[in-house]
N, C-alpha and C positions, 0 to 999 in steps of 0.2 A: 080505592073508590073510583068508580067510573064517572064520566061526565054526565051531568043532569041539566035539563033545560033551564031550570030556575037557579042555577049556581051563580054566585057573584063572579067567579072566575072559572073557566074551564079550558083545559088544554087537551088536545087530541093529537097524538102522534107527533109531538113537537120534538125536532132534532136540531141541534146547532153544533157546527164544527168550526174549529180554528185551524186551518191547514189540515194536518192529519190527525189532530186531536179532536176526539168526539167529546164535547163538553156536556151536552144533553142528548140523551139517546131515546128516541121514541117515547117521550114522556106523556102520560095521561093522568090528569088529576082534576079534581072538582072541589072547589071551595064553597061550602054552603053559605048562603046569605045569612048575615047576622052572627056568624060564628067567630071564634078565635082559633085560627088555623096555624099550627106550628110547622115550620119547614126546617128539618134538621139534616145533618150530614157532615162528614169531616171536611176539612179545608180542601178546596179543589174538586169538590164533588158535583158542582154545577148549580148550586143554590143561587148565587148572585147573578149568574148568567140567566137563569130562569126568571128571576124578578125583573131583570133589565128587559127581557123580552116582553113580559107582561106590561111594562111601562112603555114599550115601543121604542126604547133606546137601542136595543139590538133587534135584528130581525131573524126569525127562525129560517133554516134552510128548507124545512118542510113541516107540515102539520098546521093546525089551526089554533088560534087563541081567541076566546070570546070573553067579553066582560059584560055582565048583567044581560046575557042572552044575545048580545049583538057583536058582530066582528069588531076587533080592535080598531079604534079610530081616534083622531085628536079630540073629538067630543067626549069619547069615553074616558080618555086620559084626564080630562078636566074634572071628572068625578073621583079621581084617585089622588090620595096624598101619599107621597113617596119619601121616605127618609133613607138615603143611601148609606152604605157602610162607611164610605169616605165622607166624613163630615165636612161641610163647606158653607161658611157664612161670610158676609161682607164685614170684615173685622172693624172697619172704621166707622160703620154706621151705628147709631144708638139702637138698643134692643127693640124698643116699641116701634120706632119708625121703620126698622127693618122688617118686623113682622107685618105691619100694615102694608108695606110695599109688596112683600111677597104674596100676601093674600090677595091683594089687588090684581096681581098677574093671573090669578086663577079665576076669580069671579067678578072682578071690576067693582066691587062694592066696598063701602067704608065699614069695616068691622072693628073699629076701635074698642067698642065695648066688649066684644068677644076676646080681643087680644088681652085687654086688662083682666078679664075673668080667668083666662088661662094663666097669665102671669101670677095672679093671686093663688090659683090652685096649685101651681108648682113652686110657690114660695120665691117668686122672682120680682115681685112688685118694686122692691127697693132698688132694683137694677134696671128698671124700665128705661131710664134716661141716661144710662151709662153706655159707653161703646162696647161692642162685642169683644174687642181685644182685651178688655179688662176682666173678662169672666174666666172662671176656672173651667177645666175641661168638662166637669160634670154639669155646670150651669150652661155651658155652650150646647151640650147635648140636649138639655131640656128645652133650650130656645129652639133648636132645630126640630125637636118634636112638636113644639107648638106651631111652628111654621108649617109642619106637615098636616096638622089637624084643624087648625083655627078656621079654615074656610068651610068646614063641615062636609068633608068628602064622604061619599057613600062607601068607599073602600080605602083602607089605609094599609100601606105596605111598608114594613119596617125591617131593615137589614141590620141585624144584630143590635137591637135597641138597648140591650143591657150591658154591652161591652164597655168596660172601663169604669162603670158606675160603682160607687161605694154602696154598702147595704141600705143606707137611708134613701138615696136616690133611686136605687133599684126598687124599693118598695113604692116610692112615689110614681115611678114609671109604670109599675104593675097596676097600681090602682087607677091610673089614668087610662090604661088600655082597657081595663074591665069596665070603666065608666063608658067608654066608647061603645062596647058591646051592649051595655044596658040601653044605650040610645038607639040601637039597631044597626050600628056601623059594623061592617065586616072587617076584621083585622087579620092580616096575613104577615107573620113575621118569621125571620129566620133566627136561629139562636144555637149557641153551643152549650147553653145552660140547660142541661137535661132536667134538673129539678124544677126549674121555672116552667119549662114546657109541660112537664108532667102535672104540675099543679094548676096551670092556667088554661091549657088548650082543650077545646072541644074535640078537635081532630089533629092528628099528627101525621106528617108525611116525611119519610126519610129517603133521600137519594144517595147513591153510593156509586162513584165512577160514572155519573151521568144517568144512571138508571134507578127507577123507583124500586125500593126493596121493602118498604113498609107503608101502609096507608090505612087510616081508619081511626076510630076512637081508641083511647089508651087501653080501655078494657078489652076491645077486640084484638089489639096488638098483643097484650099480655096473655090473652087466652090461647094464642097460637103456641105458647111455651108452656111446658109442664111445670108442676110444683117441684122444681129441681134446685131451689135455692134455700139454704139454711142460713138464717141470720142469728148470730149469737154474740153474747158478751161474756167473757170469762175473766177470772182473776189471774193476773200474771201474763206471762209471755205465751203467745199462741203460735210459736214457730213450729210446734209439732203437728199442727192441723193438716198441713199438706201431705203428711205421710200416712194419714188415716185411710183405711180401706174404704173405697167407694167415693173418695173425694177427688174430683177432677181438677179443681182450681180453687185457690184461696185469694179473696180480695181483702187485704188487711187495711182497715181504716184506723188502726191504733187502738181505740177504745171499743171498737166493734169489728167483727169479722163476717164476711159473707162467704159461704162455701157453696161451690157448684158441685152437685153430686151426680153420679151417673145413674142411668135409668134403673138399674138393678139394685141400687143401694137402698138400705132401710134407714130412714132418718133416726129411728129409735136406737138402732144399733150404733150409729154415729154418736148420738147423745150419750149412750152408756160408755163408749170409748173415751169421750172427752171427760166424763165425770170421774173416770179412773185416774186421770192426770191432774185435774184442777177443779176449781169450784165454778159451776155454771150459774151465771146471774141472769141470763136471758137466753131463750132458745125458741125459734119459730121457724116453720117451713112456709115459704112464701113463693109467689111468682116473681120473676126477675124484675128489677126496676127498669125504667127507660134507659138510664145510664148503662146498666149492664147489658141490655139488649143492643145498644149502640156499640159498645166495646166488642160484643161477640161478632157483629157484622163487620166492623171497620177497624178493629184493633190488631195488634201485632199477631196474635194467634190466627186470626182469619187470613191475614195477608200471607203468613207462612204456609197455611193450608193451600191457598190458591197457587203459590209459587211451586209447592211440592207437586200439586196436581198437574201443573204445566210441564214439569220435567219428568213426570211419571212415564 
């Protein structure tokens, strides 16, 4: 997706190096206003570096960054709420007083009612007058999220907001992010949770080794791949699936298997071959999931292909 004038965030030709290492390489992206924009990629791909450049914590070596159509500036950063991957709160402060203090640094107003509303929404009201050091990891993460959004920023940037959360708190965080979008807030978050990105995001961008490799809606991204995935559920052991003619790869989830088939393979022939050996409980031909696309680009097989190409 190329930059557009009405984007909440736009990057054009942004490059950042650390010594000889190119962390971000000529990156172009555009985050539409009012969207939930997922930023994915393996560890070390440049996601956090990019988010820190948008926040003006790091400076690009080249390229331009614009926020709400204007060049990046301290005033623009005051319209952004940022939750870094490295969580950090004043542990000896009480939860409510900490949130009021941090919000005041952004807009200088007393927003105690908004703080209390968010504490209630995230089921933390009973902890409002307790010190941060008494909180569990999940509760601390929710407090940090409140600190990020309570002053009503126009743009919220979340670096791995779901990392370390249990299923209940993951659901709470998901609902809170979607509520921000309903209010018109733009949300940009990085994640390794492909299923969450697939279900939540209006747009997804993937960077790999500092370069953008995917960008667009999930449907647009999946449409670039053929119907080359067979999802099935069978009775018994599926160890034989990898030896079937036309099957390139098997991703075994235990109770379900996904087969990646080659372009010339006939899914019906594969179904018949499976039925000769076991009972088929479910069989469907689908486009690959975001998880599968991620692994194809950044997984061991892709790295091996790159290495073999370099030595060819």
